[in-house]
Each structure stands twice: as C-alpha cells, then as structure tokens.
C-alpha positions in Angstrom: 17.3 24.8 -4.1 15.2 23.6 -7.1 15.0 25.9 -10.1 12.0 25.0 -12.1 12.0 26.4 -15.4 8.5 26.0 -16.4 6.8 24.8 -13.6 4.6 22.5 -15.6 2.0 20.1 -14.2 2.4 16.2 -14.7 -1.3 16.4 -17.2 0.7 19.5 -18.8 3.5 17.4 -20.0 1.7 14.3 -20.7 -0.8 16.2 -23.1 2.1 18.0 -25.0 3.6 14.1 -25.4 0.3 13.0 -26.2 -0.1 15.2 -29.1 -2.1 18.2 -27.6 1.0 21.4 -26.3 0.0 24.4 -24.8 1.6 27.9 -25.6 4.3 26.7 -22.4 5.0 23.1 -23.1 5.1 23.8 -26.9 8.4 25.3 -27.2 9.9 22.3 -24.5 8.4 19.7 -26.3 11.3 18.9 -28.7 14.3 20.3 -26.9 13.2 18.9 -23.8 10.0 16.8 -23.0 10.7 14.5 -25.7 14.4 13.7 -25.0 12.9 13.1 -21.1 10.6 10.6 -22.3 13.1 8.6 -24.4 15.3 8.9 -21.2 12.4 7.3 -19.2 11.8 5.0 -21.9 15.2 3.5 -21.4 15.2 3.8 -17.6 11.8 1.8 -17.8 13.7 -1.0 -20.1 15.9 -1.5 -16.9 13.0 -1.4 -14.1 11.3 -4.3 -16.5 14.5 -6.1 -15.8 14.9 -5.6 -12.5 11.0 -6.6 -12.0 10.3 -4.9 -8.6 6.9 -6.1 -6.7 4.4 -4.7 -8.6 1.2 -4.7 -7.0 -1.9 -2.9 -8.3 -3.4 -1.0 -5.8 -5.0 2.3 -6.9 -4.5 4.7 -4.4 -7.8 7.2 -3.6 -7.3 10.8 -2.8 -10.0 12.9 -1.0 -11.3 16.1 -2.4 -12.7 18.3 0.1 -15.0 21.2 0.3 -14.0 24.7 1.8 -15.7 24.0 4.8 -13.7 20.9 5.3 -15.9 18.3 4.7 -15.4 15.4 2.4 -16.9 16.6 -1.7 -15.6 12.9 -3.2 -13.4 10.3 -3.2 -11.5 9.8 -6.3 -8.5 7.8 -7.9 -6.4 10.0 -9.7 -5.3 8.8 -13.1 -1.9 7.2 -13.6 0.2 8.4 -16.1 3.6 8.1 -17.7 4.2 11.7 -16.6 4.1 10.4 -13.0 5.9 7.3 -13.3 8.6 9.0 -15.3 9.2 11.3 -12.4 8.9 8.4 -9.6 11.2 6.0 -11.6 14.2 9.4 -12.1 13.6 9.9 -8.2 14.5 6.4 -7.6 17.7 6.7 -9.7 18.2 9.8 -7.9 17.9 7.9 -4.5 20.3 4.9 -5.9 22.9 7.5 -7.0 23.0 9.0 -3.5 23.3 5.8 -1.5 26.3 4.4 -4.1 27.9 8.3 -4.0 28.0 8.0 0.1 29.5 4.5 -0.2 31.9 5.0 -2.8 33.0 8.0 -0.5 32.8 5.8 2.7 30.3 8.3 4.5 27.8 6.7 6.8 24.5 7.4 5.7 20.6 5.8 6.9 19.6 3.6 3.9 15.7 3.2 3.4 16.1 -1.0 3.6 13.2 -3.4 3.1 13.7 -7.2 4.0 11.9 -9.8 2.4 8.8 -11.5 3.8 9.5 -13.5 6.8 9.0 -17.5 6.7 5.8 -17.5 8.4 4.3 -14.6 6.1 5.5 -16.4 3.0 4.0 -20.0 4.8 0.3 -18.2 5.5 0.5 -16.5 1.9 1.3 -20.1 0.1 -1.3 -21.8 2.0 -4.0 -19.4 0.8 -2.7 -19.4 -2.6 -3.3 -23.3 -2.7 -6.6 -22.9 -2.3 -6.4 -20.9 -5.8 -4.0 -23.6 -7.3 -1.2 -21.0 -7.6 1.8 -22.2 -6.4 4.5 -20.5 -4.4 8.1 -21.5 -4.5 9.8 -22.2 -1.4 13.1 -21.3 -0.7 14.9 -17.7 -1.1 12.5 -15.8 -2.8 12.7 -12.6 -5.2 10.4 -10.0 -6.2 9.6 -11.4 -9.7 8.3 -14.6 -7.7 5.6 -12.2 -6.4 5.0 -10.8 -9.6 4.5 -14.1 -11.5 1.6 -14.7 -8.9 0.3 -11.5 -9.5 0.4 -12.1 -13.2 -1.7 -15.2 -12.8 -4.1 -13.3 -10.9 -4.5 -10.7 -13.4 -8.2 -10.2 -14.7 -9.2 -13.3 -12.4 -12.2 -12.8 -10.1 -10.0 -13.1 -7.0 -7.4 -10.7 -8.7 -7.9 -7.9 -5.8 -7.8 -10.3 -3.4 -4.3 -12.0 -4.9 -3.1 -8.6 -4.5 -3.9 -7.9 -0.7 -2.4 -10.8 0.2 0.5 -10.4 -1.5 0.7 -7.1 0.4 0.0 -8.0 3.4 3.2 -10.7 3.2 5.4 -8.1 2.7 8.0 -6.8 5.6 7.9 -3.4 7.2 10.1 -0.9 4.9 12.4 1.0 7.7 15.2 3.4 7.7 18.5 1.5 8.8 22.3 2.7 8.9 22.7 -0.9 8.4 22.5 -1.7 4.3 20.1 -4.9 3.8 18.4 -3.8 0.1 15.4 -3.4 -0.7 13.5 -6.0 -1.5 10.2 -4.5 -2.9 12.4 -2.5 -5.4 15.0 -5.0 -5.9 17.8 -2.6 -5.2 21.2 -3.8 -3.4 21.2 0.2 -2.6 18.9 2.8 -1.6 18.5 5.6 0.5 15.6 8.6 0.6 17.3 11.4 -1.2 14.7 13.8 -3.0 12.1 15.0 -0.3 14.4 16.7 2.4 11.5 19.3 3.0 9.7 16.5 4.2 11.5 13.8 5.5 14.3 13.9 8.1 15.7 10.8 6.6 17.0 12.6 3.3 18.0 15.5 4.8 20.3 13.2 6.6 21.4 12.3 3.3 21.9 15.5 1.9 24.3 16.3 4.9 25.8 13.6 4.0 26.7 14.0 0.8 27.4 18.0 2.0 29.9 16.4 4.2 31.9 13.9 1.8 31.8 16.1 -1.1 33.2 19.2 0.7 30.2 20.9 -0.5 30.4 23.7 2.3 29.1 24.4 5.7 25.7 22.5 7.1 27.8 18.5 6.5 26.9 15.6 8.8 29.2 16.0 12.1 31.0 13.1 13.4 29.3 12.8 16.7 25.8 12.8 14.7 27.0 9.6 12.4 27.9 8.0 15.8 23.9 8.7 16.5 22.5 7.2 13.2 21.3 4.0 14.8 19.2 5.9 16.6 18.0 8.4 14.5 17.0 5.7 12.2 15.1 4.4 14.6 13.3 6.9 15.9 12.4 8.2 12.7 10.9 5.0 11.8 8.8 5.4 14.9 7.5 8.4 13.8 6.7 7.7 9.9 4.5 4.8 11.3 2.9 7.7 13.5 2.3 9.7 10.7 1.0 7.4 8.3 -1.5 6.1 11.2 -2.8 9.7 11.9 -3.3 10.0 7.9 -5.4 6.9 8.3 -7.3 8.0 11.1 -7.7 11.4 9.5 -9.2 9.9 6.3 -11.3 7.0 8.3 -13.0 9.9 10.6 -13.4 12.2 7.0 -15.3 9.4 5.5 -17.3 8.4 8.3 -18.7 11.9 9.0 -19.5 12.5 5.4 -21.6 8.9 5.4 -22.9 9.8 8.9 -26.5 11.1 7.2 -26.8 8.1 5.0 -27.5 5.4 7.7 -29.7 2.8 6.1 -28.6 3.1 2.5 -27.2 0.5 0.7 -23.6 0.1 -0.8 -21.7 -2.1 -3.3 -18.6 -3.1 -1.3 -16.1 -5.4 -1.4 -14.5 -7.7 2.0 -10.7 -6.6 2.5 -10.1 -8.7 5.8 -11.7 -11.9 7.7 -11.4 -12.3 11.3 -12.6 -14.5 13.5 -15.0 -11.8 14.9 -16.3 -11.1 12.0 -15.7 -9.4 8.2 -13.9 -6.2 7.4 -15.9 -4.6 4.4 -14.4 -1.7 2.1 -16.5 0.4 -0.2 -14.1 1.3 -3.3 -16.3 4.2 -4.3 -15.6 6.0 -0.7 -11.8 4.5 0.2 -13.7 3.3 3.6 -13.6 0.5 5.6 -16.2 -1.2 8.0 -17.0 -4.2 10.1 -19.4 -6.4 10.1 -19.7 -8.1 13.5 -20.0 -12.1 13.2 -23.1 -12.1 15.5 -25.0 -9.8 13.0 -24.2 -12.8 9.9 -27.0 -14.6 9.5 -28.5 -17.4 11.9 -25.8 -19.7 11.2 -22.7 -21.2 13.1 -19.7 -19.4 11.2 -16.2 -21.0 11.2 -13.2 -19.3 10.3 -10.4 -20.6 8.4 -7.2 -18.8 8.3 -5.7 -20.5 5.2 -8.8 -19.8 2.7 -9.1 -15.9 4.9 -12.9 -17.5 4.9 -16.0 -17.6 7.2 -17.9 -20.6 6.5 -21.9 -21.3 7.8 -21.6 -24.4 9.4 -25.1 -25.8 8.2 -25.3 -23.8 4.9 -22.1 -24.2 3.6 -22.3 -20.9 2.5 -19.9 -18.0 3.3 -17.8 -15.1 2.8 -14.3 -15.0 1.4 -11.5 -12.3 1.2 -12.3 -10.5 -2.0 -15.4 -11.1 -2.1 -18.0 -8.6 -3.6 -20.9 -8.0 -1.0 -23.7 -5.8 -0.5 -24.3 -3.8 2.7 -26.1 -1.8 4.8 -24.8 1.3 6.7 -26.0 0.6 10.4 -23.6 2.5 12.0 -21.3 5.5 12.0 -19.1 7.0 14.4 -17.3 10.2 13.0 -15.2 10.6 16.2 -14.0 7.2 16.0 -13.8 7.0 12.1 -16.0 4.0 12.4 -18.4 2.2 10.5 -20.5 -0.8 11.2 -22.5 -2.7 8.2 -25.4 -5.1 7.9 -24.3 -7.7 5.4 -27.3 -8.3 2.7 -25.8 -10.6 0.7 -26.4 -13.9 1.3 -22.9 -15.9 0.9 -21.6 -18.2 -1.8 -21.0 -21.9 -1.5 -17.8 -22.9 0.0 -15.6 -25.4 -0.4 -15.5 -28.3 2.2 -12.0 -27.4 3.2 -13.3 -24.3 4.8 -15.4 -26.1 7.4 -12.4 -27.8 8.9 -12.3 -28.4 12.5 -8.8 -29.2 13.1 -7.7 -26.2 10.9 -9.7 -23.5 12.8 -12.3 -24.7 15.0 -16.1 -24.0 15.4 -17.6 -20.1 15.9 -20.9 -19.7 16.7 -23.1 -16.8 16.7 -21.1 -14.2 19.8 -21.0 -11.1 20.1 -18.4 -9.1 18.1 -14.6 -8.8 19.7 -14.2 -6.1 17.5 -15.6 -2.3 17.5 -16.7 -1.0 14.5 -13.5 1.5 14.2 -11.4 -1.6 14.4 -9.2 -1.8 11.2 -8.8 -4.4 8.8 -5.0 -6.1 8.8 -3.0 -4.2 6.1 0.8 -5.2 4.6 3.5 -2.9 5.1 5.6 -1.1 2.7 
C-alpha cells in the first residue's frame, strides 16, 4: 500500500519549487518539498560521479481523441521533478537488492551486460568516420558518455546517440547478478512497480520472507524456480514492448492514411542494403524507402558508414541525415508507411563506395516490406 499525503502532480511540485506554489503545495514547500529537492541534489552528485549512460533520446507520447484515434504526438517536458522521482526509485531498487543480499535471500536482479565485442567494433568503425575514437578493452558507461559529449551540438548528434543505443545489450532479469552496465551499478533489482511487473512482486515477496514481515513471502520451492521465472518474464517483457511498438505504429499509420501524397520533414533512422528507414519526428513514425525508388543510380551499402551511396553520382544518404519525403503508402493494419525520398542526397566520402567492404548494390526490388522496422538498440 502506498499512502499519498497530497497527491501532487509532477507539474505542481515543480511549479512550487520554481516559485509558483498553489493552495495545496504552499504549506508543503518548506517542510517537505525543499528538503526533498535538497536530497535530490545530493543524489544527483552521486549520479554525476557514477556516470551512468546518458543517452539523449526524447520519448514521444501519443494523445488520443475520445474515439481512440490520434489527436497529436508530443514530447513531454522533462522536469527536475521527474528526475527526482526516477533517481529515488533507482536508490530504492539498489537498496532492495542490497538488503536481500545481506539476508542471503535468492532474488531476481535486473541485469544489463556490457556491449558485445562485435557491437563495440561496429560502433568503433562507425565513429572513425566522424574522427571520434572509442577505446579498446573493457569499457564503462563513461566511455560512451565521452563519445556523446563529443557529438553534442554537432549535426551528427542524433546519429551518434542512435548508434550508441544500438550497440547496447538487452537488459534482462536473472537470479545471477551481473550488474547493470547502463546505470553503472553493481547490484540492481526492480522493486518499485509491483502492481505492473512480476519481477518487482518477486522482490517484494522475497523481502517479506527474509525480513519476517508476515504471510505472502517467497516460498523455498519458488526460489528453486527463479531461473525459469526470470527467463519467462524477460520473454514476456520483450513481447509487451513489441506489442506497444506495434500499437503505436498502427495508430500513427491510421492517423496518416488520409495524407497520401503529402510531404514531410524526416530523418534517416536506419540504413540497409534494401533501402532507408525514415522517421518523422513530428509524428513519432517510421517508414521505409525502398532502394529501388531512390533515383536512377546504383546504390552501394557501407555498413561502417551506415550509408547508401550512388555509384555514379557519389551522392548518398547516411544515418541521421535530414531528408524530405513524400508519403506514398500507408497500411494501418500492418502499421506500415512507405515514403518516396525527395532529397537529392549529399556528396559522400569515397570510402562509402568501397567495394571490398560492402559490394555493389543496384536498383532492385526492396527486400523489406513497408512495415519493416529499423534496427533498434536494446535497453
């Protein structure tokens, strides 16, 4: 049970701290809110020293109309009030794991392994094209933060953030502790959402058992099944994430289905031998541009540069490039969008046409369907 004394919104609490308290937050400002923000300042100092992975990937939200269709897509304002709660939730998760370890109580951790050597090398080859170096050997989250800082404010900032995200491993649940690479924590267990995550409920029940808090604790026979339980809830988590993504894609495709032929500003979010994935930041949508529809040139795919380059013209497209596209097709049931690219492309380095790296790719039917998703990183 969670008891809320005031039921404040994030916006209310932030406004009070910023000098605009209301009737509810006014009496709470000095005795509660200001000390809370002081505690957050201390936690933030610790976070800054710890240097977890700091990716800049704004999360878009969809606002629906009463009939269930899309009204608009927006990026919520990121407030210190949000960061405060998130940091305290992280500390609660760490505390739960440490407490159970002290009691020698089996539990399920949230673990995040470091990037594989293959993904590190792919990222390293890509960064070389931007004159950014990535150290060899054992990497820490601050190594990636250094890369992100070097790209900050540059035209390729979004591209570097996307590639760093793709280089990361998938976070999973496990009874064996491997630490959390992204958060740069030695022990971490999901504890703060027991009403929506079974992993958190397992941790709560483990605490009930180990601290002698009454009935409902984790039973010995369940402790023996933790490995199977962790594997199953990791699988279900991925399935839920896929369902959420597919739902959003279908909503957006339905929203744009009546706008065939219209032009949009987009950004290249994925490059394959078969074509380009283009995202529309204003809508949170992804669509596909088949290579067979891009001009009249032969296009060569270079994985290291994440680029498609015209063999004759030397003009091409690269991950992160801003482009102008026309919506050619929308299939709401599949959540699929297909675009025609209107931008001419930019002059590409000779290296992106290297045959020994990527081979020649001519104008051929796209292998991907319009609904194929761009490659994404794993959190």
